[in-house]
C-alpha positions as CSV (number, residue, x, y, z in Angstrom):
1,M,-108.4,-71.6,13.6
2,K,-108.4,-68.8,11.0
3,K,-108.4,-66.2,13.7
4,A,-105.5,-67.9,15.5
5,T,-103.5,-67.9,12.3
6,L,-104.2,-64.2,11.7
7,I,-103.2,-63.4,15.3
8,I,-99.9,-65.3,14.9
9,L,-99.1,-63.6,11.6
10,A,-99.9,-60.2,13.1
11,L,-97.6,-60.9,16.1
12,F,-94.9,-62.1,13.7
13,F,-95.0,-59.0,11.6
14,I,-95.1,-56.7,14.7
15,T,-92.1,-58.6,16.2
16,I,-90.1,-58.4,12.9
17,S,-91.0,-54.7,12.5
18,E,-89.9,-53.8,16.0
19,T,-86.7,-55.9,15.7
20,Y,-85.5,-54.5,12.4
21,S,-86.6,-50.9,13.2
22,Q,-83.8,-50.9,15.7
23,R,-81.2,-52.2,13.2
24,W,-79.6,-48.7,13.1
25,K,-78.1,-49.6,16.5
26,L,-76.0,-52.3,15.0
27,R,-74.0,-49.7,12.9
28,R,-74.1,-46.5,14.9
29,Y,-70.7,-45.3,13.7
30,E,-69.9,-44.1,10.1
31,A,-66.5,-43.2,8.5
32,I,-66.8,-40.7,5.7
33,V,-64.4,-39.6,3.0
34,G,-65.4,-37.1,0.2
35,L,-64.5,-34.6,-2.5
36,G,-66.3,-31.4,-3.3
37,T,-66.2,-27.7,-4.0
38,T,-65.5,-24.5,-2.2
39,T,-67.0,-21.1,-2.9
40,V,-66.1,-17.9,-1.0
41,Y,-68.1,-14.7,-0.9
42,G,-66.3,-11.7,0.6
43,D,-65.4,-8.2,-0.5
44,I,-63.4,-9.2,-3.6
45,G,-65.6,-9.8,-6.7
46,G,-69.4,-10.0,-6.5
47,T,-71.9,-7.2,-6.1
48,A,-70.5,-5.4,-3.1
49,D,-74.1,-5.3,-2.0
50,E,-75.0,-6.2,1.6
51,S,-78.3,-7.7,0.4
52,N,-76.7,-10.3,-1.9
53,L,-78.4,-13.3,-0.1
54,Y,-75.3,-14.5,1.7
55,G,-73.4,-14.7,-1.6
56,L,-76.0,-16.6,-3.6
57,K,-76.3,-13.7,-6.0
58,D,-72.6,-13.8,-6.6
59,I,-72.2,-17.5,-7.7
60,R,-69.6,-17.7,-10.6
61,I,-68.5,-21.0,-11.9
62,G,-64.9,-19.7,-12.5
63,D,-64.5,-19.0,-8.8
64,I,-65.3,-22.5,-7.6
65,R,-62.3,-24.4,-6.1
66,P,-62.0,-28.0,-4.8
67,S,-62.3,-29.3,-1.2
68,F,-61.4,-32.6,0.6
69,Y,-63.5,-33.9,3.4
70,L,-63.1,-36.5,6.3
71,G,-65.8,-37.2,8.8
72,I,-67.0,-39.4,11.6
73,R,-70.7,-39.8,12.3
74,Y,-72.4,-41.2,15.5
75,K,-76.1,-41.9,15.6
76,L,-77.7,-40.7,18.8
77,E,-81.1,-41.9,17.8
78,E,-82.7,-43.2,14.7
79,E,-83.4,-39.7,13.4
80,M,-80.5,-37.8,15.1
81,S,-76.7,-37.9,14.6
82,L,-73.6,-36.0,15.5
83,K,-70.8,-35.6,12.9
84,L,-67.2,-34.5,13.4
85,N,-65.8,-32.9,10.2
86,L,-62.2,-32.2,9.0
87,I,-62.4,-30.2,5.8
88,Y,-59.7,-28.6,3.6
89,G,-60.9,-26.3,0.8
90,R,-59.4,-23.8,-1.6
91,G,-61.0,-20.4,-1.8
92,Y,-60.7,-18.0,-4.7
93,S,-62.4,-14.9,-6.1
94,T,-61.6,-12.0,-8.4
95,D,-62.8,-8.5,-9.3
96,A,-62.7,-9.4,-13.0
97,N,-66.1,-9.0,-14.6
98,S,-67.6,-7.9,-11.4
99,K,-69.1,-4.7,-10.0
100,N,-65.6,-4.0,-8.5
101,E,-63.7,-4.6,-11.7
102,H,-61.9,-1.3,-11.4
103,R,-60.0,-2.5,-8.3
104,N,-58.4,-5.4,-10.2
105,L,-57.9,-7.6,-7.2
106,S,-58.0,-11.3,-6.8
107,F,-57.2,-13.6,-3.9
108,S,-56.8,-17.3,-3.0
109,T,-56.7,-19.0,0.4
110,G,-56.6,-22.4,2.0
111,I,-59.4,-23.0,4.5
112,F,-58.9,-25.6,7.2
113,E,-62.1,-26.3,9.1
114,Y,-62.8,-28.4,12.2
115,S,-66.5,-28.6,13.0
116,L,-69.2,-30.5,14.9
117,Q,-72.6,-30.7,13.5
118,Y,-76.0,-32.0,14.7
119,E,-78.1,-33.7,12.1
120,Y,-81.9,-34.3,12.2
121,Y,-83.3,-36.8,9.7
122,F,-86.7,-35.7,8.4
123,L,-86.5,-38.7,6.0
124,K,-85.0,-41.6,8.0
125,E,-82.8,-44.5,6.7
126,D,-84.5,-47.2,8.7
127,R,-88.3,-47.1,8.3
128,R,-90.8,-49.3,10.0
129,L,-91.9,-52.3,8.0
130,K,-95.2,-52.6,6.4
131,S,-96.6,-56.1,5.8
132,A,-96.4,-55.6,2.0
133,A,-92.7,-54.8,2.2
134,V,-91.3,-57.2,4.7
135,F,-89.3,-59.3,2.2
136,N,-87.4,-58.2,-0.9
137,R,-87.3,-60.1,-4.2
138,K,-84.6,-62.4,-2.8
139,G,-86.9,-63.4,0.1
140,M,-84.8,-61.5,2.6
141,I,-85.8,-58.9,5.2
142,N,-85.8,-55.5,3.7
143,N,-86.0,-52.7,6.3
144,Y,-83.9,-49.9,4.9
145,A,-84.9,-47.1,2.7
146,K,-82.7,-46.2,-0.3
147,T,-82.8,-42.5,0.4
148,A,-82.5,-40.4,3.6
149,M,-82.5,-36.7,4.0
150,Y,-81.5,-34.4,6.9
151,A,-80.9,-30.9,8.0
152,F,-77.8,-29.9,10.0
153,A,-76.3,-27.0,12.1
154,G,-73.2,-26.8,14.2
155,V,-70.2,-24.9,15.3
156,G,-66.5,-25.0,14.4
157,G,-63.3,-23.2,13.8
158,I,-61.2,-22.3,10.8
159,Y,-57.7,-21.3,9.8
160,F,-57.2,-19.3,6.6
161,S,-54.3,-17.4,5.1
162,P,-55.3,-15.3,2.0
163,K,-52.9,-14.1,-0.6
164,F,-53.8,-11.8,-3.4
165,T,-52.5,-9.5,-6.2
166,E,-52.4,-5.7,-6.1
167,D,-53.5,-3.2,-8.6
168,P,-50.5,-1.0,-9.3
169,N,-52.6,2.1,-9.0
170,T,-53.9,1.2,-5.6
171,V,-52.1,2.6,-2.5
172,W,-52.5,0.2,0.4
173,P,-51.5,0.9,4.0
174,D,-47.9,-0.1,4.5
175,W,-48.5,-1.5,8.0
176,I,-50.6,-4.4,6.7
177,W,-49.1,-5.0,3.2
178,D,-46.5,-7.7,3.0
179,K,-45.2,-7.2,-0.6
180,E,-42.9,-10.2,-0.5
181,N,-45.6,-12.7,0.5
182,H,-48.6,-10.9,-1.1
183,T,-50.6,-10.9,2.1
184,Y,-52.1,-8.6,4.7
185,E,-51.3,-8.7,8.3
186,G,-52.9,-7.1,11.4
187,Y,-55.9,-9.5,11.8
188,S,-56.5,-13.0,13.2
189,K,-56.3,-16.0,10.8
190,I,-58.2,-18.2,13.2
191,N,-62.0,-17.7,13.5
192,A,-65.2,-19.3,14.5
193,V,-67.7,-20.6,12.0
194,I,-71.3,-21.8,12.0
195,P,-72.2,-24.5,9.4
196,V,-75.8,-24.8,8.3
197,G,-77.2,-26.9,5.5
198,I,-78.9,-30.1,4.2
199,G,-77.7,-33.5,3.3
200,L,-78.8,-36.7,1.4
201,K,-77.7,-40.3,1.8
202,Y,-78.3,-43.1,-0.7
203,T,-78.0,-46.6,0.7
204,I,-76.0,-49.1,-1.4
205,D,-76.1,-52.0,1.1
206,D,-75.7,-52.7,4.9
207,M,-72.1,-51.5,4.8
208,F,-71.9,-48.6,2.3
209,S,-73.8,-45.4,1.4
210,I,-73.2,-42.5,-0.9
211,G,-73.7,-39.0,0.6
212,F,-74.2,-35.5,-0.7
213,E,-74.1,-32.4,1.4
214,L,-74.5,-28.7,0.8
215,G,-73.7,-26.3,3.6
216,G,-73.1,-22.6,4.2
217,R,-70.5,-21.4,6.6
218,Y,-71.2,-18.2,8.4
219,T,-68.0,-16.6,9.8
220,F,-67.3,-13.9,12.3
221,T,-64.6,-12.3,10.2
222,D,-64.5,-9.9,7.3
223,Y,-60.9,-10.9,6.4
224,L,-61.4,-14.3,4.7
225,D,-60.4,-12.7,1.4
226,G,-57.8,-10.4,3.1
227,I,-59.7,-7.1,3.1
228,S,-62.4,-5.5,5.2
229,P,-64.1,-2.1,5.6
230,N,-61.0,-1.0,7.5
231,N,-58.9,-1.6,4.4
232,P,-59.9,0.5,1.4
233,P,-61.1,0.5,-1.3
234,Y,-64.8,-0.3,-1.4
235,A,-65.1,-3.1,1.1
236,N,-68.6,-3.7,2.6
237,N,-69.7,-4.2,6.2
238,S,-70.9,-7.8,5.8
239,K,-69.1,-10.8,7.3
240,D,-67.6,-13.2,4.8
241,V,-69.3,-16.5,4.1
242,Y,-68.3,-19.6,2.2
243,Y,-70.0,-22.8,1.0
244,F,-68.9,-26.5,0.8
245,A,-70.7,-29.0,-1.4
246,D,-69.4,-32.5,-1.4
247,I,-70.1,-36.1,-2.5
248,S,-68.8,-38.8,-0.1
249,L,-68.5,-42.5,0.4
250,I,-69.8,-43.6,3.8
251,Y,-68.7,-46.8,5.5
252,K,-71.0,-48.1,8.3
253,V,-68.9,-49.5,11.2
254,R,-70.4,-52.5,13.1
255,T,-71.3,-51.8,16.7
256,D,-71.0,-54.4,19.6
257,R,-73.6,-54.9,22.3
258,R,-72.0,-52.2,24.4
259,G,-72.3,-49.7,21.7
260,R,-68.6,-49.7,20.8
261,P,-67.3,-49.7,17.2
262,V,-65.9,-53.1,15.9
263,L,-62.9,-52.3,13.7
264,F,-60.8,-55.4,13.4
265,R,-63.1,-58.4,13.6
């Protein structure tokens, strides 16, 4: 009798574990809105050193600007997701108090980014149950972890339009200097970008989570701040990079039996 009871209990826990380990399928879609920061590392400001660790040596609090973020996530598997991003950030940097202070240049730009990223969760949200943790204090099934972490990489495109000030002692090429609008011309303002970074999610309940994400954007342009080695003075040969850091509110959308989002019922 005792063996039969133990077998029944073991089967019960196994069944519960398998059932609730698949709970992620009930909410495969997530809607995301967030606020954050933008930092740009190009030729204006900084060290003008090609070995500056992709801008990390040039971090200056005064150059940080805001960003706004919308996203849609779809869970491919329990540990894998795809996320579509729409991000707007302000970029800024200045030569003041930098190695290039003698140039006396500063710039600002809006950055519109569309990107698709693949996420791999090395610390999953839904973890398999252990017999000691099947029920929470209220006597209900407790199968989600409070914290999940993931790494991501992707591909996207950006639109940017830098404007900056001019040192009166600097002579810029007339064919690219638009004095009325304080911009340069002669290069594309649309470019590709590769986002890479890490993220963290903290579960509030079955419907909401809070997210944090930090990601570098590696571009294929040297004109994000408006100048390049083709435009003197003293630009370096490295491509420009920028970083987004954001905190977001995540809403988990219910999914029907066919895997479609349930929005209005």
